[in-house]
PDB file of N, CA, C and O in Angstrom:
ATOM      1  N   UNK A   1      34.454  12.295 -28.795  1.00  0.00           N
ATOM      2  CA  UNK A   1      34.554  12.809 -27.581  1.00  0.00           C
ATOM      3  C   UNK A   1      33.352  13.355 -27.270  1.00  0.00           C
ATOM      4  O   UNK A   1      32.821  13.063 -26.198  1.00  0.00           O
ATOM      5  N   UNK A   2      32.747  14.232 -28.169  1.00  0.00           N
ATOM      6  CA  UNK A   2      31.517  15.098 -28.001  1.00  0.00           C
ATOM      7  C   UNK A   2      30.322  14.199 -27.725  1.00  0.00           C
ATOM      8  O   UNK A   2      29.404  14.519 -26.969  1.00  0.00           O
ATOM      9  N   UNK A   3      30.402  13.008 -28.416  1.00  0.00           N
ATOM     10  CA  UNK A   3      29.146  12.063 -28.441  1.00  0.00           C
ATOM     11  C   UNK A   3      29.157  11.501 -27.040  1.00  0.00           C
ATOM     12  O   UNK A   3      28.067  11.305 -26.501  1.00  0.00           O
ATOM     13  N   UNK A   4      30.423  11.182 -26.305  1.00  0.00           N
ATOM     14  CA  UNK A   4      30.401  10.561 -25.081  1.00  0.00           C
ATOM     15  C   UNK A   4      29.859  11.593 -24.121  1.00  0.00           C
ATOM     16  O   UNK A   4      29.091  11.251 -23.221  1.00  0.00           O
ATOM     17  N   UNK A   5      30.221  12.794 -24.281  1.00  0.00           N
ATOM     18  CA  UNK A   5      29.735  13.958 -23.446  1.00  0.00           C
ATOM     19  C   UNK A   5      28.160  14.055 -23.505  1.00  0.00           C
ATOM     20  O   UNK A   5      27.502  14.171 -22.471  1.00  0.00           O
ATOM     21  N   UNK A   6      27.629  14.006 -24.656  1.00  0.00           N
ATOM     22  CA  UNK A   6      26.296  14.167 -24.874  1.00  0.00           C
ATOM     23  C   UNK A   6      25.551  13.004 -24.224  1.00  0.00           C
ATOM     24  O   UNK A   6      24.572  13.154 -23.494  1.00  0.00           O
ATOM     25  N   UNK A   7      26.108  11.811 -24.557  1.00  0.00           N
ATOM     26  CA  UNK A   7      25.579  10.564 -23.865  1.00  0.00           C
ATOM     27  C   UNK A   7      25.602  10.710 -22.444  1.00  0.00           C
ATOM     28  O   UNK A   7      24.574  10.421 -21.831  1.00  0.00           O
ATOM     29  N   UNK A   8      26.735  11.163 -21.741  1.00  0.00           N
ATOM     30  CA  UNK A   8      26.811  11.263 -20.415  1.00  0.00           C
ATOM     31  C   UNK A   8      25.639  12.283 -19.883  1.00  0.00           C
ATOM     32  O   UNK A   8      24.877  11.967 -18.969  1.00  0.00           O
ATOM     33  N   UNK A   9      25.591  13.464 -20.522  1.00  0.00           N
ATOM     34  CA  UNK A   9      24.455  14.416 -20.180  1.00  0.00           C
ATOM     35  C   UNK A   9      23.028  13.906 -20.055  1.00  0.00           C
ATOM     36  O   UNK A   9      22.260  14.166 -19.128  1.00  0.00           O
ATOM     37  N   UNK A  10      22.759  13.083 -21.201  1.00  0.00           N
ATOM     38  CA  UNK A  10      21.449  12.567 -21.394  1.00  0.00           C
ATOM     39  C   UNK A  10      21.217  11.506 -20.252  1.00  0.00           C
ATOM     40  O   UNK A  10      20.108  11.504 -19.719  1.00  0.00           O
ATOM     41  N   UNK A  11      22.154  10.618 -19.838  1.00  0.00           N
ATOM     42  CA  UNK A  11      22.084   9.629 -18.788  1.00  0.00           C
ATOM     43  C   UNK A  11      21.913  10.491 -17.425  1.00  0.00           C
ATOM     44  O   UNK A  11      21.165  10.033 -16.562  1.00  0.00           O
ATOM     45  N   UNK A  12      22.496  11.567 -17.228  1.00  0.00           N
ATOM     46  CA  UNK A  12      22.545  12.280 -16.083  1.00  0.00           C
ATOM     47  C   UNK A  12      21.109  12.931 -15.959  1.00  0.00           C
ATOM     48  O   UNK A  12      20.516  12.971 -14.881  1.00  0.00           O
ATOM     49  N   UNK A  13      20.597  13.434 -17.122  1.00  0.00           N
ATOM     50  CA  UNK A  13      19.428  14.052 -17.203  1.00  0.00           C
ATOM     51  C   UNK A  13      18.251  12.978 -16.733  1.00  0.00           C
ATOM     52  O   UNK A  13      17.308  13.276 -15.999  1.00  0.00           O
ATOM     53  N   UNK A  14      18.475  11.796 -17.251  1.00  0.00           N
ATOM     54  CA  UNK A  14      17.441  10.567 -17.030  1.00  0.00           C
ATOM     55  C   UNK A  14      17.387  10.234 -15.687  1.00  0.00           C
ATOM     56  O   UNK A  14      16.342   9.951 -15.101  1.00  0.00           O
ATOM     57  N   UNK A  15      18.583  10.262 -15.143  1.00  0.00           N
ATOM     58  CA  UNK A  15      18.646   9.985 -13.643  1.00  0.00           C
ATOM     59  C   UNK A  15      18.053  10.899 -12.888  1.00  0.00           C
ATOM     60  O   UNK A  15      17.331  10.496 -11.976  1.00  0.00           O
ATOM     61  N   UNK A  16      18.210  12.193 -13.082  1.00  0.00           N
ATOM     62  CA  UNK A  16      17.597  13.220 -12.403  1.00  0.00           C
ATOM     63  C   UNK A  16      16.170  13.182 -12.515  1.00  0.00           C
ATOM     64  O   UNK A  16      15.533  13.333 -11.473  1.00  0.00           O
ATOM     65  N   UNK A  17      15.471  12.985 -13.729  1.00  0.00           N
ATOM     66  CA  UNK A  17      14.184  12.770 -13.874  1.00  0.00           C
ATOM     67  C   UNK A  17      13.468  11.480 -13.088  1.00  0.00           C
ATOM     68  O   UNK A  17      12.355  11.520 -12.564  1.00  0.00           O
ATOM     69  N   UNK A  18      14.283  10.431 -13.125  1.00  0.00           N
ATOM     70  CA  UNK A  18      13.780   9.353 -12.327  1.00  0.00           C
ATOM     71  C   UNK A  18      13.835   9.524 -11.002  1.00  0.00           C
ATOM     72  O   UNK A  18      12.943   9.020 -10.320  1.00  0.00           O
ATOM     73  N   UNK A  19      14.913  10.283 -10.368  1.00  0.00           N
ATOM     74  CA  UNK A  19      15.087  10.617  -8.922  1.00  0.00           C
ATOM     75  C   UNK A  19      13.819  11.582  -8.538  1.00  0.00           C
ATOM     76  O   UNK A  19      13.164  11.433  -7.507  1.00  0.00           O
ATOM     77  N   UNK A  20      13.580  12.556  -9.485  1.00  0.00           N
ATOM     78  CA  UNK A  20      12.455  13.526  -9.188  1.00  0.00           C
ATOM     79  C   UNK A  20      11.147  12.749  -9.095  1.00  0.00           C
ATOM     80  O   UNK A  20      10.353  12.989  -8.185  1.00  0.00           O
ATOM     81  N   UNK A  21      10.909  11.827 -10.014  1.00  0.00           N
ATOM     82  CA  UNK A  21       9.715  10.976  -9.985  1.00  0.00           C
ATOM     83  C   UNK A  21       9.559  10.216  -8.755  1.00  0.00           C
ATOM     84  O   UNK A  21       8.505  10.173  -8.120  1.00  0.00           O
ATOM     85  N   UNK A  22      10.580   9.649  -8.452  1.00  0.00           N
ATOM     86  CA  UNK A  22      10.666   8.881  -7.129  1.00  0.00           C
ATOM     87  C   UNK A  22      10.248   9.496  -5.988  1.00  0.00           C
ATOM     88  O   UNK A  22       9.414   8.993  -5.234  1.00  0.00           O
ATOM     89  N   UNK A  23      10.915  10.843  -5.761  1.00  0.00           N
ATOM     90  CA  UNK A  23      10.624  11.820  -4.694  1.00  0.00           C
ATOM     91  C   UNK A  23       9.245  12.222  -4.728  1.00  0.00           C
ATOM     92  O   UNK A  23       8.633  12.363  -3.669  1.00  0.00           O
ATOM     93  N   UNK A  24       8.580  12.462  -6.068  1.00  0.00           N
ATOM     94  CA  UNK A  24       7.292  12.781  -6.174  1.00  0.00           C
ATOM     95  C   UNK A  24       6.236  11.736  -5.638  1.00  0.00           C
ATOM     96  O   UNK A  24       5.183  11.988  -5.052  1.00  0.00           O
ATOM     97  N   UNK A  25       6.726  10.590  -5.951  1.00  0.00           N
ATOM     98  CA  UNK A  25       5.691   9.480  -5.520  1.00  0.00           C
ATOM     99  C   UNK A  25       5.934   9.329  -3.899  1.00  0.00           C
ATOM    100  O   UNK A  25       4.957   9.027  -3.214  1.00  0.00           O
ATOM    101  N   UNK A  26       6.988   9.496  -3.378  1.00  0.00           N
ATOM    102  CA  UNK A  26       7.282   9.385  -1.927  1.00  0.00           C
ATOM    103  C   UNK A  26       6.468  10.415  -1.273  1.00  0.00           C
ATOM    104  O   UNK A  26       5.826  10.158  -0.254  1.00  0.00           O
ATOM    105  N   UNK A  27       6.475  11.617  -1.845  1.00  0.00           N
ATOM    106  CA  UNK A  27       5.524  12.582  -1.285  1.00  0.00           C
ATOM    107  C   UNK A  27       4.010  12.459  -1.391  1.00  0.00           C
ATOM    108  O   UNK A  27       3.186  12.866  -0.572  1.00  0.00           O
ATOM    109  N   UNK A  28       3.786  11.825  -2.544  1.00  0.00           N
ATOM    110  CA  UNK A  28       2.211  11.631  -2.560  1.00  0.00           C
ATOM    111  C   UNK A  28       1.861  10.623  -1.566  1.00  0.00           C
ATOM    112  O   UNK A  28       0.779  10.694  -0.984  1.00  0.00           O
ATOM    113  N   UNK A  29       2.879   9.486  -1.277  1.00  0.00           N
ATOM    114  CA  UNK A  29       2.492   8.603  -0.188  1.00  0.00           C
ATOM    115  C   UNK A  29       2.326   9.210   1.160  1.00  0.00           C
ATOM    116  O   UNK A  29       1.418   8.891   1.927  1.00  0.00           O
ATOM    117  N   UNK A  30       3.288  10.144   1.431  1.00  0.00           N
ATOM    118  CA  UNK A  30       3.283  10.803   2.767  1.00  0.00           C
ATOM    119  C   UNK A  30       2.091  11.690   2.843  1.00  0.00           C
ATOM    120  O   UNK A  30       1.523  11.779   3.931  1.00  0.00           O
ATOM    121  N   UNK A  31       1.626  12.383   1.783  1.00  0.00           N
ATOM    122  CA  UNK A  31       0.486  13.136   1.855  1.00  0.00           C
ATOM    123  C   UNK A  31      -0.725  12.362   2.056  1.00  0.00           C
ATOM    124  O   UNK A  31      -1.625  12.753   2.799  1.00  0.00           O
ATOM    125  N   UNK A  32      -0.767  11.248   1.395  1.00  0.00           N
ATOM    126  CA  UNK A  32      -1.978  10.229   1.605  1.00  0.00           C
ATOM    127  C   UNK A  32      -1.991   9.832   2.969  1.00  0.00           C
ATOM    128  O   UNK A  32      -3.086   9.883   3.529  1.00  0.00           O
ATOM    129  N   UNK A  33      -0.996   9.441   3.630  1.00  0.00           N
ATOM    130  CA  UNK A  33      -0.852   9.062   5.109  1.00  0.00           C
ATOM    131  C   UNK A  33      -1.321  10.147   6.002  1.00  0.00           C
ATOM    132  O   UNK A  33      -2.116   9.921   6.914  1.00  0.00           O
ATOM    133  N   UNK A  34      -0.848  11.298   5.758  1.00  0.00           N
ATOM    134  CA  UNK A  34      -1.287  12.516   6.634  1.00  0.00           C
ATOM    135  C   UNK A  34      -2.789  12.651   6.430  1.00  0.00           C
ATOM    136  O   UNK A  34      -3.499  12.868   7.412  1.00  0.00           O
ATOM    137  N   UNK A  35      -3.335  12.532   5.168  1.00  0.00           N
ATOM    138  CA  UNK A  35      -4.733  12.720   5.057  1.00  0.00           C
ATOM    139  C   UNK A  35      -5.545  11.659   5.851  1.00  0.00           C
ATOM    140  O   UNK A  35      -6.481  11.941   6.599  1.00  0.00           O
ATOM    141  N   UNK A  36      -5.093  10.437   5.612  1.00  0.00           N
ATOM    142  CA  UNK A  36      -5.758   9.518   6.424  1.00  0.00           C
ATOM    143  C   UNK A  36      -5.784   9.514   7.972  1.00  0.00           C
ATOM    144  O   UNK A  36      -6.664   9.039   8.690  1.00  0.00           O
ATOM    145  N   UNK A  37      -4.529  10.199   8.377  1.00  0.00           N
ATOM    146  CA  UNK A  37      -4.344  10.329  10.017  1.00  0.00           C
ATOM    147  C   UNK A  37      -5.254  11.499  10.403  1.00  0.00           C
ATOM    148  O   UNK A  37      -5.789  11.469  11.511  1.00  0.00           O
ATOM    149  N   UNK A  38      -5.474  12.544   9.561  1.00  0.00           N
ATOM    150  CA  UNK A  38      -6.207  13.555   9.889  1.00  0.00           C
ATOM    151  C   UNK A  38      -7.728  13.328   9.948  1.00  0.00           C
ATOM    152  O   UNK A  38      -8.439  13.924  10.757  1.00  0.00           O
ATOM    153  N   UNK A  39      -8.259  12.315   8.931  1.00  0.00           N
ATOM    154  CA  UNK A  39      -9.423  11.867   8.893  1.00  0.00           C
ATOM    155  C   UNK A  39      -9.650  11.010  10.270  1.00  0.00           C
ATOM    156  O   UNK A  39     -10.641  11.266  10.955  1.00  0.00           O
ATOM    157  N   UNK A  40      -8.885  10.164  10.605  1.00  0.00           N
ATOM    158  CA  UNK A  40      -9.105   9.392  11.937  1.00  0.00           C
ATOM    159  C   UNK A  40      -9.132  10.192  13.036  1.00  0.00           C
ATOM    160  O   UNK A  40      -9.922   9.983  13.957  1.00  0.00           O
ATOM    161  N   UNK A  41      -8.200  11.258  13.033  1.00  0.00           N
ATOM    162  CA  UNK A  41      -8.451  12.195  14.315  1.00  0.00           C
ATOM    163  C   UNK A  41      -9.675  13.155  14.199  1.00  0.00           C
ATOM    164  O   UNK A  41     -10.072  13.686  15.236  1.00  0.00           O
ATOM    165  N   UNK A  42     -10.232  13.389  13.157  1.00  0.00           N
ATOM    166  CA  UNK A  42     -11.479  14.181  13.066  1.00  0.00           C
ATOM    167  C   UNK A  42     -12.675  13.095  13.534  1.00  0.00           C
ATOM    168  O   UNK A  42     -13.650  13.465  14.187  1.00  0.00           O
ATOM    169  N   UNK A  43     -12.505  11.964  13.189  1.00  0.00           N
ATOM    170  CA  UNK A  43     -13.535  11.041  13.701  1.00  0.00           C
ATOM    171  C   UNK A  43     -13.527  10.762  15.310  1.00  0.00           C
ATOM    172  O   UNK A  43     -14.572  10.660  15.952  1.00  0.00           O
ATOM    173  N   UNK A  44     -12.225  10.649  15.887  1.00  0.00           N
ATOM    174  CA  UNK A  44     -11.842  10.601  17.126  1.00  0.00           C
ATOM    175  C   UNK A  44     -12.443  11.832  17.949  1.00  0.00           C
ATOM    176  O   UNK A  44     -13.117  11.624  18.957  1.00  0.00           O
ATOM    177  N   UNK A  45     -12.214  12.932  17.551  1.00  0.00           N
ATOM    178  CA  UNK A  45     -12.638  14.166  18.109  1.00  0.00           C
ATOM    179  C   UNK A  45     -14.082  14.543  18.063  1.00  0.00           C
ATOM    180  O   UNK A  45     -14.582  15.217  18.963  1.00  0.00           O
ATOM    181  N   UNK A  46     -14.808  14.092  16.960  1.00  0.00           N
ATOM    182  CA  UNK A  46     -16.151  14.335  16.745  1.00  0.00           C
ATOM    183  C   UNK A  46     -17.070  13.466  17.580  1.00  0.00           C
ATOM    184  O   UNK A  46     -18.256  13.779  17.696  1.00  0.00           O
ATOM    185  N   UNK A  47     -16.566  12.378  18.171  1.00  0.00           N
ATOM    186  CA  UNK A  47     -17.218  11.463  19.008  1.00  0.00           C
ATOM    187  C   UNK A  47     -17.797  12.131  20.284  1.00  0.00           C
ATOM    188  O   UNK A  47     -18.399  11.453  21.116  1.00  0.00           O
TER     189      UNK A  47
END
């Protein structure tokens, strides 16, 4: 029984890490898009 519990905890921990990694990648993508938008706005304003 204890082995099943530990195995379940490990799987949950792995899922949590995968989810956090996925969220981190999404955040990086959004930040990259924001940076590109700001760069375009700066070019537009400085014309």
